[in-house]
N, C-alpha and C positions, 0 to 999 in steps of 0.2 A: 504494500500500500504506500502511495506517495504522500508526502507531507503537504498539507494545504498551504497555499501562498499566504493566506491570511488566517490569523487566529480568530476565534469567535469574537473576541473583544475588538480586534482591528476591523473586522467586517462591520460591526455595529458603529464604530466611530466614523469610518469612511462613508457608509451609507446614510448615517445620520447627518453628516456634513452635506451630502448631496440632496437630502430629502426636501428641503424647502426651496421654493423658487427664488427667493431673495438671496439666499446663500449661493445658488448657482449663478445668479446675475453678478454677484460680487466676484466670483471666480472668473467670470468672463472679463470683467473690467481689469482684474489683476493679471490676466493672461497678456493683456496689452501693455502692462508695465506696472511698476510699483506705484502705489497711491497712498496718500495721506487720508486719514479718516474724513476730513473735511471735503476732500475731492470726491471720495466715494459718496458722501451725502449728496453732493451736487449731481453726480452722475445718476444716482438712484431716484432722484426727484423728491418733491416736497412731501410725498406720502410716507416718507421714512424718517423717523426721529432718531436722534443720537442714541438714546437708550436702546431702541430696537436694533439699530445697527451694531452697537456694542455687544449685545447678547448674541447676535448672529456671528460676529467675528470671533467671539469666545468659543462658540461651537466649532467653527472652522479651525481655530488654533488647537483645540483639544483633539480634533480629528487629524491633526498633522498636515492640514491642507494649506495653511498660510502661516507665515512667520511675521512677527512685528519687530520693529526697531525704533528707537527714539532718534529723531533728528531735530535737535533743539527742543521746542515745546510740542512738536508734532509727533504723532505715532504714524509710522509708515508701514504699510503691509506689502508683503511679497508672496507670490504664489509658490508653494512648495510642490513641485511636480510629483513627488513620491506619493502623495495622497491620491490623486486621480489615477496614477499608474497602478497603485495597489488595487483599486476598483477594477481597472481594465484587466489586470491579471486574473482576478477572480472570475470575471465574465468569460474570459478566454478559457479558463479551466472548466467552465460549465458546458462548453461546446462539445 
């Protein structure tokens, strides 16, 4: 028997990160380049508040899909390709 690419905990984190449309939209924006939280708020539109975005970014961080760094007073987010790659490996394993 082969060892699975993802542990049960990893699958939960990755798929939880991808589960919400707002988090998927954030990932699309980060694929185009690093973004400060304020930039993400502008890109996502007026329907998204800072607390809402913060909660979604926390889920993405916990899932290992984004990384944050400080740049002065700003928090800048970067896409971690390993998160989506783990999900893709899981899907390929299911074929």
